[in-house]
N, C-alpha and C positions, 0 to 999 in steps of 0.2 A: 769876238774871235772870227777870223776869216781863214779861208783856205784857197791858196792859189796854185796848188799842185795836186793834180788828180792821179798821179802815178801811184799805183797800189804798193810800190816797194820803197817809197820814200820814208823818212823817219816818222812823219806824222801819220802816214797811211799804211803802215805795215799791218799785215794780218797777224792774228795771234799765233799763227802756225808757219810764219814765213821762213823760219830757219831750216826747215826740212826741204824747202823747194828752191830751185835755182832761179825762178822768175815769179812774177806776180800772177794772180789768177786771171783767167780769161773773163772778158766782160759777160759772155754768155753764162758762165758759171755763177758769177755774182748776181746777175739778173734773175737767175732761176732759183738760187738758194737764199737770197736775201730775205730776212724776216722783219727788218726794221719798220716797214710801213705799218705793221700791226702790233709788233711786240713792244714798241716804244711806250705804249700805255703802261708798261710795267716799270717805268723808270724809277718811280718812287720806291718800289719794292727792291729794285736792284741796288739803289743807294742804301736802303736799310740793311739789306743782306750783306753788302760790301762793308759797311761800317761795323757790323757785328763780327765779320770775318777778321777785319783789321784789329779790333780789340782783342779777339781771340789769339791772333798771332803775337801780339805784344804780351799777353798773359803767359804764353809758353816760351817766350824769349826769342822768337823769330823776327821780331821788330823791336827797335828801341822805342822809348817813349817819344823821342823827337820824331822818328819816322811815323809812328802812329799818329801823332798830332798833325804832321804835315799832310798825311793822306786824308785824315778826317776833315781837315780844313778844306782840302780840295773837293771832297765829297759835298761839303756844305756849299761850296761855290757852284758845283754842278747843280745842286738843288735850286739855288737862286737863279741860275741861268735857265733851267728848265721851267721854273715857275713864271719867269718874266718873258719867256719866249726867245731869249738871246742865245740859247744853245744852238750851235751850228753843226749839223751833221756833214760828214764828208763821204766820198764814194766808197772808201774801204770799210765803212761801218756796216758790217754784215747784219748786226742786230743791236739792240739797246745795250747789251752787256759789253760788246766791243767798243761802242761809242763812249760809254761812261769810263771804261778803263783807259781808253786813249786820252780822253780829256783830263782825267785825274793825273796821268803821267805828264801831260803837258804842263799842268799847274804845279804839281809837287816835285817834278824832276825825278832824279834817280830813285827817290823813296817810292814814287808812284809805280815804278817797275816791280816793286815787291807786293803790290796789291793782290796779285793772283797766286801768290805763294801757297802751295798746298791745296789749291782749288782748281777744279775743272769747270768749264761751262756746263758740264752735265749736272753736277750737284748745284751749281749756281742757278741755272735755269729752273731746276726742280724746286729750289728754295723760293725763288722769286714767284713762281706760279702758285705755290701754296700760300705764300703771303698775300698775293693778289686775291686768291679765292677766299681766304679768311675774311678779308675786308668786304669784297663785293657781294659774296653770297649772303653775308649777314645783312647787307643793305637790301637785297632782294627780299629776304625774310621779313625785314621790318616794313617794307612797302606792302607786302602781303598782309601783314598784321593790320595796317591801316585800312586795307580793303575789307578785311573781316570786320573791323570796327564800324565801317560805313554800313555794311550789311546788317549788323546788329542795330544800328541807329534806325535804319529804314524799317527793320522788322518791328522794333518797339513802336514806331510811329504808325505802323500799318493797322494796329488795333485788330478789329474783328473782320477786316476786309478779306474776302476769300475769292478764289478763282478756280477754274478746273485744273486738276492734276491730270497729266497725260501719260498714257502708255501707247507706244506705236504712233505718237502724235494724234491719237484719238482721245476725246474726252473720257476720263475714267471715273474719278471721284473728286468731289470738291476738297480743296485744301486751303488753309489759311495762307495769305500772302506772306506773312511772317515766317511760316513753316517753310515755304518754298525758298525764300531768301536765305534762311539759315542753312538749308541743305547745301547751298553753294559755300557758305561759310565753313561748314564742317569739312568739306573736301579741301578747301584752302588751308584749313588747320593741319590737315595731314601733309600738305605740301611744306608748310613751315617746319613741321616735325622732321620731315625727310631732309630738308636743307640743314637743319641743325645737327642731325645725325651724320650727314656727310661731312659737315664741318668738324665734328668730333673725330671722325676717322682720318681726316686729312691733316690733323693737327700734329704732324710729325716733321721734325727738321731733317732734311737731307744733307745739310751743310757739313762737310767733312768726309763725305763719301768719295770725293774725287771723281775721276773719270768712271770708275767702276769698282775699284779694289781698295779704297782708302789711301793711306799715305805712309811713307816711312818717317815723315816729320811728326813731331809730338803735338798734333792738333788737339783741339778741345771741343769735340762735337757736343758734349753735355753742356758745357758752358755756353756755347753758341746757341743751342736750343733755348736755354733759359733766357739769354740776352734778347733773343728774337720773340720771346713770348710763346714759343711752341710748348705743347704739353710734354713732349719727350723727344729725344733724338732717335735717329734710325737705328735699327738692329742689324741690318744686312746691307752692305754698301751697294751690291748689285741691284737689290730690290729698290733701294732708295733712288737710284738714278733711272731705273727702267720702269718704275711704277707710274702708271697714269690711271689707275683705278679711280682715283679721286676726281679726275676730269670726267671720266665716263659717268660716274655717279652724278656729278653736278649737271652734266648735260642731260642725263636722263631725268633728273629732278625737274629741270627747266622745261623739258619736253612735256612732262606730265602736267606741270603748271600750265603750259600752253594749251593742252587739251582741256583742262578745266576752264580756262579763260575762254576758249573757243565755245564751250557749252553755254557759258553766260552770253557770249556774243550772239550765238544762234537764237537764244530765247529773246534777246532784246530786239533782234531783227524781226522776229515774228510778232512780238508784243506791240511794237511801234508801227506795224503795218496797218493799213486801212482795214484789212480783213479781220485782224484781231482787235485792234484799237484798245489794247489794255494799258498802254503807256504812251507818254509824249516826251520827246527829247527836248532838253534845254537847247536854245539856239547856239550856245557856246560849244556844245558837244555834238553838233550835227553839221552837215554840209548841204549845199544846194546843188542844183544842176546847171550846167552851162547852156542847156537848151530848154529845159522844162521848168517854168517859173514856179510851179506849185510844189516842187519836190523838196523834201527834207529828209536827207539820207543818213542812215546810221553807220557812217564810215568806220567809226571806232570799233563798233561791234563786228562789222564785216572783216576788218583787218585782224582783229583778235582771232576770228575764226580762220582767216586765210593764213596768217603767219604760223599757226600751229603746224602746218605742213613743213614749213621751213625749219622749225625747231626739231621736228621728228627727223628731217633730213640731216640736220647737224649730228644728231645722235647716231643715225645709221652710218654716215660717213666715217665718224670717229671710230665706231666699233669695227668697221671693215679695215681701217688703218691699223688698229691695235692687234687684230686677231692673229697675224702671222709673224710677229716680231720675236726674234731670239733675244735672250738676255745679252748685254744689258742695255746700253743706250744705242739707238739708231736714229739717223736724221729724220726718219719718218715721223718721229715724235714731235717734230716742229709743227706737224699738222694738227696738233691738239689745241692750239691756241685760237685759231680763227673761229672754229665752231663754238668754243667756249665763250669767247668774247662776244660773238654775235648773239648767242643765246641769252647771255646775261643782259646785253643791251636791249634786245627786242622784248624780253619779258619785263624788264624794268619800265620801258616806255609803255607797254600794254597795261601793266598794273596801274600805273599813274593815270593813264587816260580813262580806263574803265572805272577807277575809283571816282573820278570826277563825273563821269557819265551817270553812274548809278546814284551818286549823291544828289544830283540835280534833276533826275527823271521825275516827271509827274505821273503818278499812277491814276488810272481811270476806274474807280471801284464799280461804278454802275455797269460798265461793259464786262468787267471780270465776273461780277456776280451774276449777271444775266446769262452768261455762258455756262457758269457752274450750276445754275438752277435748272438747266435742261432736265426734263423728267427722267431720262434714262440713266442719269448719274446716280439715281437712288437704287439701281438694280441690286447691287450687292447688299445694301441694307435690307431690302425686301427678302433676299435669300436668307440672310442671317436672322431675320424675324422668324422665318419658318424653322430654322435650325434651333432657335431657342424654344420652339414648341415641340422639339423632339425629332423633326424630320432630318434624315441624312442630307448633308450638304449637296451631294451630287444630284439628289432628287429635287431639292429646293432650287438648285441652279436651273434645272430643266423647267420647273414650274414658272419661274420668273422669266426665263428666256422665251417661253411661249407667249406670255403676256406682252413682252417687248415686241415680239414679232407681230402680234395683233395690233399693238399701238402704232407701229411703223406702217402697217398696212391700212391705216386710217379707220380702224374700228372704234376709236375713242381715245380720250386722254389716258395716259397710264394710271393716273390717280383714280379715274372712274373705273377702269378695268380692275384695278386692285381692290377697290371698295366692293365690287360685285363678286369678286372671286371668293368661293366658300372657304378656301384654305387661308385666305389673307383677311379680307374684310376692312371695315372702316378704320380699325386701329392701325393696321399696316398702311392704309392709304395716307394716314397722317405723316408718314415718312417721306412722302412725295410732296415737297413744297419748298419755297424759297428759304434758304438758310438752314434747312433741317439737316441735310446730309453732313455738312461740315461739323455740326455739333455732335454727330454720332461717332466721330473719330476720337475715342477716349482712351485707348490703350497707351502704354508708355511709349513716348517718342512719336505718337500719332500726330495727325495734321490738324486736330481740332483745338478749340480754345481751352478745354479742360487740361490737356496735356502740355500746352505751351509754356506755362510758368516754370515747370520743372526743366524743360529744355533751355529756356532762357537762362536759368540759374547755372546749368551745366556749361552753357556756351560762355557766359561771363567768367566762369571759373577757368575755362580753357584760355581765354584771353589774358586773364590775370597771370596764369602760369607762363604764358608766352612772353608777357612783358618782362617777367623776371629772367627768363632764359635769353631774351634779346637785349637785356640791360637797358630797358626803356623806362 
């Protein structure tokens, strides 16, 4: 297919609204309003939605079987041209919807001119975008499930390895490495659940709502919804074309996923630094320096951290766009796609890269455990020892705090100070030693080896449920 005439008013290049106007649109208008550069990624969904619309028109008698078949054949040809890269766009193609309808009309002739019968770009775009979200958000959720599975695998292989748990980035109490990894897995599990919940709410077909008020034609929104695989058709035509809650929800879900990935990235940056030395990156998931030969940089982790700001910005911008719009459709809603598409793309890339990085990371148990065995990490266990003897916790806190102060002032090891203390003594001193503290974490969901099997069982059950929900 070739185009030798760029006049916006010729037969091939007419806008969908040319009849109302005496001339073609200004180049400045087209340049500013065109959405084709980013919405063409919805071509598959537009073909799918158009085919369902055509079948619906034939069911209600607005198309003959011959016209239906001609248009469907043209849509099939459009699909082949899109997949092969042979589809040629022309200047008057404002968006992917215009481009496909134009090409269908070129192929099918007069029958193609009936493709848009009873349909507005308002309900068409809303339908396409929901179809796109149903497919792409499900893929994001499946990628997250893979990341959760890698975290489980690394947790299972970690065994009894432990490291410091931190609050305020200060060493707090020892925790199993498995427990730490699964903490990220549980957060990502909530992300998967949110995405699936968003998918449930957006599973509504807008097709048949028209520009805003439905149609005088005998359309079949119920049949169209079933044909497209939506759970149900719209109930209110104005809401159907004006609603972008599902986009806002999706972009929020993706922003929060980005925050969770950023948290993983921050820890990997720290853990792989010389100062921590808790982990080593595989060469395939690290970069070097153009100047410093010794460097091995955690770029994936850093970008996961950095791009979270971009994802949050996408959400903020979209919410600002939506906040002042009257019902029903406004061209402002064109601004819903770029933040959505960008967020899906960036999260998808990040999840895949982080999954590979985590799966190939080499942990350094000796460094982790040496840091976790610092004597002061036993402080809470010492206070709880006194609590078990009947002392109020606040008093026990003060007693141990005084011993910590003495230890830090150089008056002796904490173990020796505890052993000499009349309220604590040798039995309590036994709590200060390598590997002791992590074994003391015994309550449900705690960070020690006694509580881990139950958590692993629950985590595996979550993944099993997810696999069913994700059709894996």
